[in-house]
C-alpha positions in Angstrom: 87.6 119.8 41.1 83.8 119.9 40.6 81.9 123.1 41.3 80.0 121.2 44.0 83.4 120.1 45.5 84.6 123.7 45.4 81.5 124.9 47.1 81.6 122.4 49.9 85.3 122.9 50.5 84.9 126.6 50.5 82.1 126.3 53.0 84.2 124.2 55.3 87.1 126.7 55.0 84.8 129.6 55.9 83.3 127.8 58.9 86.7 126.5 60.1 85.3 124.8 63.1 83.0 121.8 62.9 80.4 123.4 65.2 80.4 127.1 64.0 76.8 127.0 62.7 75.6 127.1 66.3 77.4 130.3 67.2 76.8 134.0 66.4 80.4 135.2 66.7 83.8 133.6 66.0 86.0 132.2 68.8 88.3 134.9 70.1 92.0 134.5 69.0 93.1 134.2 72.6 90.6 131.5 73.3 91.7 129.7 70.2 95.3 129.7 71.4 94.2 128.7 75.0 92.0 125.8 73.9 94.0 124.5 71.0 95.9 121.2 71.4 97.3 120.7 67.9 100.8 121.8 68.9 101.2 118.7 71.1 98.5 116.2 70.0 99.7 116.1 66.4 101.9 113.2 67.5 98.7 111.2 67.5 98.3 111.6 63.8 99.4 108.2 62.7 97.1 106.6 65.3 94.2 108.9 64.3 94.6 107.8 60.7 94.8 104.1 61.7 91.6 104.4 63.7 89.8 106.3 61.0 90.7 103.7 58.3 89.2 100.9 60.5 86.1 103.0 61.3 85.6 103.7 57.5 86.0 100.0 56.7 83.4 99.2 59.3 81.0 101.9 58.0 81.3 100.4 54.5 80.8 96.9 55.7 77.6 98.0 57.5 76.4 99.8 54.3 76.5 103.1 56.2 78.8 104.6 53.6 79.4 103.4 50.0 82.4 101.4 48.8 83.4 104.3 46.6 83.5 106.5 49.7 85.6 103.9 51.5 88.1 103.8 48.6 88.4 107.6 48.5 88.8 107.8 52.3 91.5 105.1 52.3 93.4 106.8 49.4 93.0 110.3 50.9 94.1 109.2 54.4 97.2 107.5 52.8 98.1 110.8 51.1 97.6 112.7 54.4 99.8 110.3 56.2 102.5 110.8 53.5 102.2 114.5 53.8 102.7 114.3 57.6 105.6 112.0 57.3 107.2 114.3 54.7 106.8 117.3 56.9 104.7 119.1 54.3 101.4 118.9 56.2 100.1 122.3 57.3 98.8 122.2 60.9 96.2 124.9 61.5 95.5 126.4 64.9 92.0 127.4 63.8 91.2 123.7 63.5 92.1 123.2 67.2 93.4 119.6 67.2 94.9 116.7 65.3 91.5 115.2 64.5 89.9 118.3 62.8 93.2 119.0 61.0 93.3 115.6 59.4 89.6 115.7 58.6 89.9 119.1 56.9 92.9 117.9 54.9 91.1 114.7 53.9 88.0 116.7 52.8 90.2 119.1 50.8 91.5 116.0 48.9 88.4 113.9 48.4 85.4 116.2 49.0 82.1 114.9 50.5 83.4 111.4 51.1 85.8 112.9 53.7 82.8 114.5 55.5 81.1 111.1 55.8 84.1 109.6 57.7 82.9 111.1 61.0 79.5 109.3 60.8 78.7 107.3 63.9 81.6 108.7 66.0 82.5 111.7 68.1 85.8 113.3 68.8 85.3 112.1 72.4 85.5 108.4 71.4 88.0 109.2 68.6 90.6 110.8 70.9 90.1 108.0 73.6 90.9 105.5 70.8 93.9 107.4 69.6 95.4 107.7 73.0 94.9 104.0 73.7 96.6 103.1 70.3 99.5 105.4 71.2 99.9 104.1 74.7 99.7 100.5 73.6 102.7 101.2 71.3 104.6 103.0 74.1 104.0 100.1 76.4 105.5 97.8 73.8 108.5 100.1 73.5 108.9 100.4 77.3 108.9 96.6 77.7 111.5 96.3 75.0 113.6 99.0 76.6 113.4 97.3 80.0 114.6 94.1 78.4 117.6 95.8 76.9 118.5 97.4 80.2 118.1 94.0 82.0 120.4 92.4 79.5 123.0 95.1 80.2 122.6 94.5 83.9 123.0 90.7 83.5 126.1 91.1 81.4 127.7 93.3 84.0 126.6 91.0 86.8 128.1 88.0 85.1 131.4 89.7 85.0 131.2 90.4 88.8 129.6 87.4 90.2 132.7 86.9 92.5 133.4 90.6 93.1 133.0 91.4 96.8 131.6 94.7 98.0 130.0 95.9 101.2 126.3 95.6 101.5 124.6 98.5 103.3 121.7 99.2 105.5 121.2 102.7 106.7 124.1 103.4 104.4 126.3 101.7 107.0 128.4 98.7 106.1 126.2 95.7 107.0 127.4 92.4 105.4 129.6 91.5 102.4 127.8 90.8 99.1 128.9 90.4 95.5 128.5 93.2 93.1 126.7 90.8 90.7 124.2 90.1 93.4 123.7 93.8 94.0 123.0 94.4 90.3 120.5 91.6 90.2 118.4 93.4 92.8 117.7 96.0 90.1 117.0 93.3 87.5 114.2 92.1 89.8 112.8 95.6 90.1 112.8 95.9 86.3 111.1 92.5 86.0 108.2 93.8 88.1 108.2 97.0 86.0 107.9 95.0 82.8 105.1 93.0 84.3 103.2 96.2 85.3 103.5 97.6 81.7 102.3 94.3 80.4 99.3 94.3 82.7 98.6 98.0 82.0 98.6 97.2 78.2 95.8 94.7 78.8 93.5 97.4 80.2 94.6 99.9 77.6 93.7 97.5 74.8 89.9 97.9 74.9 88.2 99.8 72.2 86.2 103.0 73.1 85.2 103.8 69.5 81.5 103.5 69.0 80.6 105.2 72.3 80.3 108.4 70.2 79.9 111.5 72.3 78.6 109.6 75.4 75.5 107.6 74.7 76.5 105.4 71.7 75.1 105.9 68.2 71.9 105.1 66.4 73.8 103.8 63.3 74.1 100.0 63.0 77.8 99.9 63.7 79.9 96.8 64.4 82.3 97.7 67.2 83.7 94.2 67.4 84.8 94.4 63.8 86.7 97.7 64.5 88.2 96.1 67.6 89.5 93.2 65.5 90.8 95.5 62.8 92.8 97.5 65.3 94.0 94.4 67.3 92.0 95.4 70.5 91.1 92.6 72.8 87.6 93.8 73.2 85.3 96.8 73.4 84.6 99.2 76.3 81.2 98.0 77.6 79.7 101.3 78.8 79.6 104.3 76.5 79.8 106.8 79.3 82.9 105.2 80.8 84.4 104.7 77.4 84.8 108.4 76.6 85.5 109.6 80.1 87.9 106.9 81.4 91.5 107.9 81.8 92.4 105.1 84.3 94.7 103.6 81.7 96.6 106.8 81.3 97.0 107.2 85.1 98.0 103.5 85.4 100.7 103.9 82.7 102.0 107.0 84.4 102.1 105.2 87.7 104.0 102.4 86.2 106.4 104.9 84.7 106.8 106.7 87.9 107.7 103.5 89.7 110.2 102.5 87.1 111.8 105.9 87.2 111.9 105.7 91.0 113.8 102.4 90.7 116.3 104.0 88.3 116.6 107.0 90.5 117.6 104.8 93.4 120.2 103.1 91.2 121.4 106.5 90.0 121.9 107.6 93.6 124.2 104.6 94.1 126.1 105.2 90.9 126.6 108.8 92.0 128.0 107.7 95.3 130.1 104.9 93.9 131.9 107.1 91.4 132.7 109.6 94.1 136.4 109.5 95.2 135.2 108.8 98.7 133.9 105.4 97.4 135.7 105.0 94.1 133.9 101.7 93.4 133.2 102.5 89.7 133.9 104.8 86.9 131.3 105.9 84.4 132.3 106.2 80.8 133.2 109.7 79.7 130.4 109.9 77.2 127.9 110.0 80.0 129.6 112.7 82.0 130.6 116.3 81.8 133.2 118.6 83.3 133.2 121.8 85.2 133.5 125.3 83.7 135.9 126.3 86.5 137.3 123.1 88.0 139.4 121.2 85.4 139.7 118.1 87.5 135.9 117.4 87.7 134.1 114.6 86.0 130.4 114.9 86.9 127.9 112.0 86.6 125.3 114.1 84.7 123.2 111.2 83.3 122.4 109.6 86.7 121.9 113.0 88.2 119.4 113.9 85.5 117.6 110.5 85.9 117.2 111.3 89.5 115.9 114.8 88.7 113.6 113.6 85.9 112.0 111.1 88.2 110.5 114.0 90.1 109.0 115.3 86.9 107.4 112.0 86.1 106.1 111.7 89.6 104.6 115.2 89.2 102.8 114.1 86.0 101.2 111.2 88.0 99.9 113.6 90.6 98.7 116.0 87.8 96.7 113.3 86.1 95.1 112.1 89.4 94.2 115.7 90.2 92.8 116.3 86.7 90.4 113.4 87.1 89.3 113.7 90.7 86.5 116.2 90.2 85.1 115.4 86.8 81.5 114.3 86.4 80.5 111.9 83.6 81.1 112.0 80.8 83.7 113.8 78.7 85.0 117.2 79.8 87.4 119.6 78.2 89.6 119.1 81.3 90.8 115.9 79.6 92.7 117.8 77.0 95.2 118.4 79.8 96.0 114.7 80.0 98.1 114.7 76.9 101.1 116.9 77.7 102.0 115.1 81.0 101.3 111.7 79.3 103.5 112.5 76.3 106.3 113.9 78.4 106.2 110.8 80.7 106.5 108.5 77.7 109.3 110.5 76.1 111.2 110.7 79.4 110.7 107.0 80.2 111.8 105.7 76.8 114.9 107.8 76.4 115.9 107.1 80.0 115.7 103.3 79.4 117.7 103.6 76.2 120.5 105.7 77.8 120.7 103.6 80.9 121.1 100.4 79.0 124.1 102.0 77.2 125.5 103.5 80.4 125.6 100.0 82.0 127.9 98.9 79.2 130.2 101.8 80.0 130.8 101.1 83.7 134.3 100.1 84.9 134.5 98.4 88.3 137.3 98.9 90.8 137.3 95.5 92.4 140.1 96.3 94.9 138.3 99.3 96.3 135.1 97.4 96.7 136.8 94.6 98.5 138.7 96.9 100.8 135.6 98.8 101.7 133.9 95.5 102.7 136.6 95.2 105.4 135.3 98.4 107.0 132.4 98.3 109.5 132.9 94.7 110.6 130.9 93.2 107.8 131.4 89.6 109.0 130.1 90.1 112.5 126.9 88.3 111.6 128.9 85.4 110.4 130.6 85.1 113.8 127.1 85.2 115.5 125.9 82.5 113.1 129.0 80.4 113.9 128.3 80.5 117.6 124.7 79.6 117.0 125.7 76.6 115.0 127.9 75.6 118.0 124.8 75.5 120.2 124.6 79.1 121.6 121.2 80.9 121.6 121.2 83.6 119.0 120.5 86.5 121.4 123.5 85.3 123.5 125.6 85.0 120.4 124.6 88.5 119.4 125.8 89.9 122.7 129.1 88.0 122.5 129.8 89.4 119.0 128.9 92.9 120.0 131.6 92.7 122.8 134.1 91.3 120.3 133.4 94.1 117.8 133.8 96.7 120.6 137.2 95.2 121.4 138.2 95.2 117.7 137.2 98.9 117.5 139.4 99.6 120.5 142.3 97.7 118.9 141.6 99.4 115.5 141.5 96.1 113.7 139.1 93.8 111.9 137.5 90.8 113.6 139.5 88.5 111.4 142.7 90.2 112.6 142.0 89.2 116.3 143.9 86.2 117.5 142.3 83.0 118.4 143.2 83.6 122.1 141.5 87.0 121.9 138.4 85.6 120.4 138.2 82.8 122.9 138.0 85.4 125.7 134.5 86.1 124.5 133.5 82.4 124.1 135.4 79.3 124.6 133.3 77.5 121.9 135.4 79.4 119.3 138.0 77.2 117.6 140.5 77.5 114.8 137.8 77.0 112.1 136.5 80.5 112.9 138.9 82.2 110.5 137.3 80.5 107.5 134.0 82.1 108.6 135.4 85.6 109.2 136.8 85.9 105.6 134.9 87.9 103.1 134.9 85.0 100.6 133.7 82.6 103.2 130.9 84.9 104.2 129.5 85.4 100.7 130.0 81.7 99.8 128.0 80.6 102.9 124.8 82.4 101.6 124.4 79.5 99.1 120.6 79.4 98.6 118.2 80.8 96.0 118.2 84.5 96.4 121.5 84.5 98.3 124.7 86.4 97.4 127.0 83.3 97.0 128.7 83.5 93.5 127.2 80.1 92.7 123.7 81.4 93.3 124.4 84.6 91.4 125.5 82.7 88.3 122.4 80.5 88.5 120.2 83.5 88.9 121.7 85.1 85.8 121.2 81.9 83.8 117.5 81.8 84.9 117.1 85.5 84.0 118.6 85.1 80.6 116.3 82.1 79.9 113.3 84.2 80.9 114.3 87.1 78.7 115.0 84.9 75.7 112.0 82.6 76.2 
């Protein structure tokens, strides 16, 4: 190492912070701990290095730094990246965040060339770029995770396109549906979720680098070149907005909260269905735990935790909205608080998708219990009303006739299908022998034979369309 290199490195070590020449006393230890983010933002390291390499290549192309400096920076950052991957990189609290830690390590390795890397940029546009690179990758992982879960749902739905269960409104038996049709409702929710992450990714994928601290830079930079190198679709058009915008983070968290809400609803149903009072399904043992005191218990821990973690993600959304609501332009230190809720949202979302896809493959369905439950609550009453309407009776009159028939069946403690033809005809003489085909569960679901309906034929067609869309 040259004497000049030693001197400059020693100077940087002594100052520690990139701004210390302005101050007459060091930052208090408590303040260092309070303001530091390196404990959690170090996960941005690979993206920080990716952005720095592109920035350096642009600086060299624009003759702002030399090619020798570029080569040294690229080699030095490659070594830093290896150190981080190997777990040998020393993260220093004194250097506050991931950006200064990497810059310090780079300068220790290559000297003055490392100090030139920050030319034409600020940590404000640097961190905004890193977060966008990170979230872009998370969006891709989320979309892939959604597709895996959708595939698991389709596989289970295909097995149960003909399996009849009660459909509910107000958690009361309403009409018979197929279990496959019920599962496809969650497929549709997830399809919208995937679309939201895809749309969110488009707004994430704009480059803020080049906005510098807030006003741009006087160096002759080429932002479009950096955008191309980093696969961004374009550049943020206003420097003030570029460094202060966190819409993309809020939008990502909102999409995550909505997806988690969908899975929370599904979890609630799984929890009910595996209860002995329903006994519709059994969840594989690997997703459940027992009780420390009650040896018979098998608790659906995974869906319960999904339900609980949804509240956490929803809370992160509110936290980010609250974080931004009072900030003037441009960047403020408040924005450091965006990372922990954002990172926790991403972690929670991705692991939930992964475990849910596996859990769907570990569900056993009790077809007999589902079918028997569909007999409860007079689920084919609407079919009787539709039958009367098709015979020429106004719907409101038919509704009243069926209500009277249901009341009689309740008194007799039997299902509508168990009433005799003579009993049914006391409510309307338009009823004939063909009514019993209408009042069966299979006849009821088969009659909903249109796109979006619960008929097994339509369920199988919907599954085929969905598979084609996922594989297309």
